[in-house]
C-alpha positions as CSV (number, residue, x, y, z in Angstrom):
1,M,0.3,36.9,-9.4
2,S,-1.3,36.4,-5.6
3,S,1.5,33.6,-3.8
4,T,-1.3,31.3,-4.5
5,T,-1.4,31.1,-8.5
6,A,2.0,31.7,-8.6
7,M,4.0,28.7,-10.5
8,K,6.2,26.8,-7.7
9,E,9.0,24.9,-8.1
10,V,8.9,21.5,-10.4
11,A,11.5,18.1,-9.9
12,P,13.5,18.0,-12.9
13,H,12.2,15.5,-15.3
14,G,12.2,12.3,-14.2
15,E,13.4,13.0,-10.6
16,F,9.8,13.1,-8.7
17,L,11.6,9.4,-7.8
18,T,15.1,8.5,-6.5
19,E,16.9,5.8,-6.8
20,E,15.5,5.2,-2.8
21,H,12.1,4.9,-3.8
22,R,12.3,2.6,-6.7
23,A,13.6,0.6,-3.9
24,I,10.8,0.9,-1.8
25,Q,8.5,0.5,-4.0
26,E,10.0,-2.9,-5.6
27,M,10.6,-4.2,-1.7
28,V,6.3,-2.9,-1.0
29,R,5.8,-4.7,-4.6
30,Q,6.6,-7.9,-3.6
31,F,5.1,-7.8,-0.5
32,A,2.4,-6.5,-1.3
33,T,2.2,-9.5,-4.7
34,E,3.0,-12.2,-2.5
35,E,1.3,-11.4,1.3
36,V,-1.5,-9.1,0.2
37,A,-2.8,-9.8,-3.0
38,P,-3.7,-13.7,-1.9
39,K,-6.2,-12.1,0.4
40,A,-7.4,-9.4,-0.8
41,K,-10.7,-11.4,-2.3
42,E,-11.5,-13.3,1.1
43,V,-10.9,-10.0,3.1
44,D,-14.1,-8.3,1.5
45,R,-16.0,-11.8,1.2
46,D,-15.9,-12.2,4.0
47,H,-15.1,-7.8,5.6
48,R,-12.2,-9.5,7.9
49,F,-10.1,-6.7,8.9
50,P,-6.4,-8.5,7.8
51,E,-4.5,-8.3,11.4
52,E,-1.6,-10.1,10.7
53,T,-0.5,-8.1,7.5
54,F,-0.3,-5.2,9.8
55,K,2.0,-7.1,11.9
56,K,4.2,-7.5,8.8
57,M,3.5,-4.1,7.6
58,G,5.1,-2.9,11.0
59,Q,8.1,-4.9,10.9
60,L,9.0,-4.2,7.3
61,D,8.8,-0.6,8.8
62,L,6.1,0.5,6.7
63,L,3.5,1.4,8.9
64,G,5.9,4.6,10.5
65,I,7.6,5.8,6.7
66,P,7.5,9.2,6.8
67,V,8.3,9.1,11.2
68,P,11.6,9.8,11.6
69,V,13.8,6.9,13.3
70,E,14.3,8.6,17.2
71,Y,10.4,7.4,17.2
72,G,10.6,4.7,15.8
73,G,9.8,5.5,12.5
74,A,11.7,5.3,9.3
75,G,12.8,8.6,8.6
76,S,11.7,8.7,5.1
77,D,9.8,10.8,3.4
78,Y,6.0,11.4,2.1
79,R,6.9,10.5,-2.0
80,S,8.1,6.7,-0.1
81,Y,5.1,7.2,1.9
82,A,2.8,7.6,-1.8
83,V,4.8,4.2,-3.5
84,A,3.8,2.2,-0.9
85,L,0.1,2.9,-1.0
86,E,0.0,2.8,-4.3
87,E,1.4,-0.6,-3.8
88,I,-0.9,-1.8,-1.5
89,G,-3.8,-0.1,-2.3
90,R,-3.0,-2.0,-6.0
91,A,-3.2,-5.6,-4.0
92,C,-5.6,-4.7,-2.0
93,G,-7.8,-1.7,-1.1
94,S,-9.2,-2.2,2.1
95,T,-5.7,-3.0,3.7
96,G,-4.3,0.3,1.8
97,L,-7.3,2.4,3.5
98,S,-6.3,1.3,6.8
99,Y,-3.2,1.5,5.7
100,M,-4.0,5.5,4.9
101,A,-6.4,6.0,8.0
102,H,-3.0,4.4,10.6
103,L,-0.3,6.7,9.6
104,S,-2.2,9.9,7.7
105,L,-4.9,10.2,10.4
106,G,-3.7,8.7,13.4
107,T,-0.3,8.4,13.9
108,M,0.5,12.3,11.9
109,P,-1.3,14.2,14.2
110,I,0.6,12.7,17.0
111,Y,4.3,13.9,15.3
112,L,3.3,17.2,13.9
113,F,1.0,18.1,16.6
114,G,2.2,16.1,19.8
115,S,4.7,17.1,22.5
116,E,8.5,15.6,22.9
117,E,6.9,13.2,25.6
118,Q,3.8,12.1,23.9
119,R,6.2,11.6,20.2
120,K,7.7,9.7,22.3
121,K,5.2,7.7,24.2
122,Y,2.9,7.1,21.1
123,L,5.3,6.8,17.8
124,P,7.2,4.0,18.7
125,K,4.3,1.7,19.5
126,L,2.6,2.8,16.3
127,S,4.9,2.8,14.2
128,S,5.5,-0.5,15.3
129,G,2.0,-2.3,14.6
130,E,1.8,-3.1,17.8
131,Y,-0.8,-0.2,17.9
132,L,-3.1,0.9,15.5
133,G,-4.5,3.9,15.1
134,C,-7.5,5.9,14.2
135,W,-8.8,9.9,13.5
136,A,-11.9,11.0,14.9
137,L,-13.4,14.1,13.4
138,T,-16.7,13.1,11.5
139,E,-20.0,13.5,13.2
140,P,-23.6,11.6,12.1
141,G,-24.9,15.2,12.0
142,T,-21.0,17.2,10.5
143,G,-20.0,15.6,7.9
144,S,-18.1,17.4,5.2
145,D,-18.5,20.5,7.8
146,A,-16.4,19.0,10.0
147,A,-16.2,22.9,11.8
148,A,-20.0,21.2,13.7
149,Q,-18.4,20.1,16.0
150,K,-20.9,19.0,18.6
151,T,-18.5,16.4,20.7
152,V,-17.7,18.0,23.9
153,A,-14.2,18.4,26.0
154,V,-14.9,19.7,29.5
155,R,-11.7,20.9,31.8
156,D,-12.3,18.7,34.9
157,G,-8.6,19.7,37.3
158,D,-6.1,17.7,36.1
159,H,-8.7,15.6,33.2
160,W,-10.8,16.9,30.0
161,V,-14.3,14.8,30.2
162,L,-15.2,14.0,26.6
163,N,-18.9,13.6,25.6
164,G,-20.8,13.0,22.3
165,S,-20.7,10.6,19.5
166,K,-18.2,10.1,15.9
167,Q,-19.1,8.1,13.0
168,F,-16.8,6.8,9.7
169,I,-13.5,6.0,11.2
170,T,-11.8,4.4,9.1
171,N,-10.4,1.7,12.3
172,A,-11.9,2.5,15.3
173,S,-12.5,-0.7,16.5
174,V,-8.7,-1.7,15.9
175,A,-6.9,0.9,16.6
176,G,-4.6,1.0,19.6
177,T,-5.0,4.7,19.5
178,S,-7.7,7.4,18.5
179,V,-7.3,10.9,18.0
180,I,-10.4,12.7,18.8
181,M,-11.7,16.1,17.9
182,A,-14.1,17.9,19.9
183,M,-15.3,21.3,20.8
184,T,-13.6,23.2,23.7
185,D,-15.0,26.5,23.6
186,K,-18.5,27.2,21.4
187,S,-18.2,29.7,21.3
188,K,-15.4,30.5,19.0
189,G,-16.7,28.2,16.3
190,Q,-14.3,26.7,14.8
191,K,-11.7,28.2,16.6
192,G,-12.6,26.5,19.5
193,I,-11.9,23.1,18.8
194,S,-9.4,20.9,19.9
195,S,-8.2,17.3,19.6
196,F,-7.2,14.4,21.6
197,V,-5.3,11.1,22.3
198,V,-7.6,9.1,23.4
199,E,-6.2,5.2,24.7
200,R,-8.1,1.5,24.2
201,G,-9.3,0.3,27.4
202,T,-10.1,4.2,28.6
203,P,-13.5,4.2,30.6
204,G,-16.4,5.9,28.7
205,M,-15.3,5.8,25.3
206,Y,-17.2,2.9,23.1
207,V,-17.2,1.2,19.8
208,S,-20.9,0.8,18.6
209,K,-21.1,0.4,15.8
210,I,-19.4,-1.1,12.7
211,E,-20.4,-0.2,9.2
212,K,-21.4,-2.7,6.7
213,K,-20.5,-1.0,2.9
214,L,-20.6,-1.4,-0.7
215,G,-16.8,-1.3,-0.9
216,T,-13.4,-1.6,1.1
217,R,-15.6,-4.2,3.5
218,G,-12.1,-5.7,5.0
219,S,-11.0,-2.2,6.5
220,P,-13.4,-1.8,9.4
221,T,-15.6,1.3,9.7
222,C,-17.3,2.6,13.1
223,S,-19.1,4.1,14.9
224,I,-17.6,5.8,18.4
225,M,-19.5,6.9,21.7
226,L,-17.5,8.8,24.5
227,E,-19.6,9.1,27.9
228,D,-18.1,11.1,30.1
229,C,-14.6,9.4,28.8
230,R,-11.7,11.2,31.3
231,I,-8.9,11.3,30.2
232,P,-5.4,12.9,31.2
233,A,-5.0,17.6,30.5
234,E,-1.6,15.9,29.2
235,N,-3.4,13.9,26.2
236,I,-4.7,17.2,24.6
237,L,-2.9,17.5,21.0
238,G,-1.0,21.0,20.8
239,Q,-2.8,23.7,22.6
240,E,-6.3,24.4,23.4
241,N,-8.5,25.5,20.7
242,E,-5.9,24.6,17.8
243,G,-7.9,20.9,16.7
244,Y,-9.6,22.8,13.6
245,K,-6.5,24.5,12.2
246,Q,-4.5,20.8,13.1
247,A,-7.4,18.9,11.0
248,L,-6.6,21.0,8.1
249,M,-3.5,20.3,8.0
250,T,-3.7,16.8,8.5
251,L,-6.3,16.2,5.6
252,E,-3.4,18.9,3.6
253,G,-1.1,15.8,3.6
254,G,-3.8,13.0,4.0
255,R,-5.0,14.2,0.2
256,I,-1.4,13.1,-1.2
257,A,-2.5,9.3,0.5
258,G,-5.6,8.7,-0.3
259,S,-4.7,9.9,-4.4
260,A,-2.0,7.2,-4.3
261,L,-4.5,4.4,-2.5
262,I,-7.2,5.5,-5.3
263,L,-4.3,5.3,-8.3
264,G,-3.4,2.4,-6.6
265,I,-6.4,0.4,-7.0
266,A,-7.1,1.8,-10.1
267,Q,-4.1,0.4,-11.5
268,A,-5.4,-2.7,-10.2
269,A,-8.6,-2.5,-12.8
270,F,-6.6,-1.6,-15.6
271,D,-3.6,-4.4,-15.2
272,A,-6.4,-6.8,-14.7
273,A,-8.0,-5.5,-18.2
274,L,-5.3,-5.5,-20.2
275,S,-4.9,-9.3,-19.4
276,Y,-8.6,-9.8,-19.6
277,A,-8.8,-7.9,-23.4
278,K,-5.0,-10.3,-24.8
279,Q,-7.5,-14.1,-23.2
280,R,-10.8,-13.1,-23.6
281,E,-11.8,-14.2,-28.0
282,A,-15.3,-13.4,-29.8
283,F,-15.9,-13.6,-33.3
284,G,-12.6,-15.4,-33.8
285,Q,-10.3,-12.6,-32.3
286,Q,-9.1,-11.6,-29.5
287,I,-11.5,-8.3,-27.4
288,G,-8.0,-6.5,-26.8
289,K,-7.8,-6.3,-31.3
290,F,-11.3,-4.3,-31.2
291,Q,-11.2,-0.2,-31.8
292,F,-13.0,0.0,-29.0
293,I,-11.5,-2.2,-26.2
294,Q,-8.3,-0.1,-27.5
295,G,-9.7,2.9,-27.2
296,Y,-11.0,2.1,-24.0
297,L,-7.4,1.0,-22.9
298,A,-5.3,3.7,-24.3
299,D,-8.3,5.9,-21.8
300,M,-7.5,4.5,-18.7
301,S,-3.8,4.1,-19.4
302,T,-3.2,7.7,-20.2
303,Q,-5.0,9.2,-17.6
304,L,-3.7,6.7,-15.1
305,A,0.1,8.2,-15.7
306,A,-1.5,11.8,-15.9
307,A,-2.8,10.7,-12.1
308,R,0.8,9.7,-11.0
309,L,2.5,12.5,-12.3
310,M,0.1,14.7,-10.2
311,V,0.4,12.4,-7.4
312,Y,3.9,11.9,-7.3
313,H,4.7,16.3,-8.2
314,T,2.6,16.6,-4.7
315,A,4.5,15.3,-2.9
316,W,7.9,16.4,-3.8
317,L,6.2,19.9,-3.7
318,K,5.7,18.3,0.6
319,D,9.0,16.9,0.7
320,H,10.6,20.3,-0.3
321,G,8.4,22.3,2.4
322,Q,6.0,23.7,0.1
323,R,2.8,24.2,0.7
324,V,0.1,21.9,-1.1
325,T,-3.1,23.7,-0.2
326,L,-4.4,23.1,-3.3
327,E,-2.1,21.0,-5.7
328,G,-3.5,18.6,-2.7
329,S,-6.6,19.3,-3.3
330,Q,-6.7,19.3,-7.5
331,T,-4.9,15.7,-7.2
332,K,-7.4,14.2,-4.8
333,L,-10.4,15.7,-7.3
334,F,-8.7,14.7,-10.6
335,T,-7.4,11.0,-9.5
336,S,-10.7,9.9,-7.3
337,E,-12.4,11.4,-10.5
338,I,-10.5,9.1,-12.9
339,A,-10.0,6.1,-11.6
340,T,-14.0,5.6,-10.9
341,K,-14.0,6.1,-14.9
342,V,-11.2,3.7,-15.1
343,C,-13.1,0.9,-12.7
344,N,-16.1,1.2,-14.5
345,L,-14.4,0.8,-18.0
346,G,-12.7,-2.3,-16.6
347,V,-16.2,-3.5,-15.8
348,Q,-17.4,-2.8,-18.7
349,I,-14.3,-4.9,-20.9
350,H,-15.0,-7.7,-18.7
351,G,-18.4,-7.2,-19.8
352,G,-21.0,-10.2,-17.9
353,Y,-18.2,-11.3,-16.0
354,G,-17.1,-8.2,-14.6
355,Y,-20.5,-7.9,-12.9
356,T,-20.0,-11.3,-11.3
357,E,-17.2,-12.2,-8.5
358,D,-15.6,-14.6,-10.1
359,F,-13.2,-11.7,-11.3
360,P,-11.9,-8.8,-9.1
361,A,-13.2,-6.1,-11.7
362,E,-16.3,-5.7,-9.4
363,R,-14.4,-5.5,-6.3
364,F,-11.8,-2.4,-7.8
365,L,-15.0,-0.6,-8.3
366,R,-16.9,-0.9,-5.4
367,D,-13.6,0.5,-3.5
368,V,-12.5,3.2,-5.5
369,K,-15.5,4.8,-5.6
370,L,-14.4,6.4,-2.2
371,G,-12.6,8.3,-3.4
372,E,-14.8,10.6,-4.4
373,I,-16.3,10.6,-0.7
374,G,-13.7,9.6,1.7
375,E,-10.5,12.9,3.0
376,G,-13.1,15.7,1.5
377,T,-15.8,14.9,-1.3
378,S,-15.1,16.0,-4.9
379,E,-17.4,19.0,-4.2
380,I,-15.1,20.3,-1.5
381,Q,-11.9,19.6,-3.1
382,K,-13.9,21.9,-5.6
383,L,-14.6,24.2,-3.1
384,V,-10.7,24.0,-1.8
385,I,-9.4,24.4,-4.8
386,A,-12.3,27.7,-5.6
387,R,-10.7,28.9,-2.4
388,E,-6.8,28.5,-3.2
389,L,-7.9,30.7,-6.5
390,G,-8.7,33.6,-4.7
391,L,-12.6,32.9,-5.5
């Protein structure tokens, strides 16, 4: 049996989450219930980024959960982060998406690949909420083909000069730092890509478009234009031409986070459907007494339980230093597709009301669809899984 498909260690029963994780879960759940959920409808309706919420999240040490204390973070682990993301996503998909993009994509690459000087310069600001982060990989003509970068970076003395464009970049309009992927040696293909930290206000970098989206409307998704954008040479992350490898490592952790976010949205859809089924009456009884509705809710709860075990098992593996390329893609694929089914059934249980904005069921369905597209589409996850199986 290959090392890829060999059985990995599994956490003892019931120990995916410790008492510390449970305490974090309770704290974040209270915050999300009191501060995030009441604004969710308005944030979605008005396409409004809830800046005040992120300031409070910074005060609670949520914005830097897995970042070591010496760099201003909480010094916790991926399970703590997954717990927090699930609870925030359960309260508001838009807030959860911006939270995930800030930490998984905009912050962790600086911690994982940055120099000591870069870590000390940027991580305290990102962990406190003074800065929010974003990560710019996708381009108008690339999409899932992340290796086909057309943005270029050319060395000019003690500077790099960046030219190109990025698309579908979460948080770009509110970010203090952007991690930008660019081609530094076209002759090497994917092995010629590097990553750079570009600070807000740098001449030559412009946010050119904010997308109008199906869901997660309170999380800004933007295009970035780079026109002779000059940055100091020391703003390169890691070594030159290591960017593609860094991107794969970033996405491996990001898929755990993305799965936790989608799980939270689907849990909210189930909660709403269950509550509605107990209150709504038809033909002289609660609709939850009908066998069809009971079957739907039974399937939804079972699927969510299975997805949750996958999310926290994969996070446990990562916390124990194991490679999770296979498990991360399996978790992302399963959770995203199950979550879409759960949210779709949530609308169905609400009937005609589920099709209106008077109930949140339609928002959950709009928000959750991103799970099958972002952080690598479901099709890409299947390709990764097949590759890891040696096919």
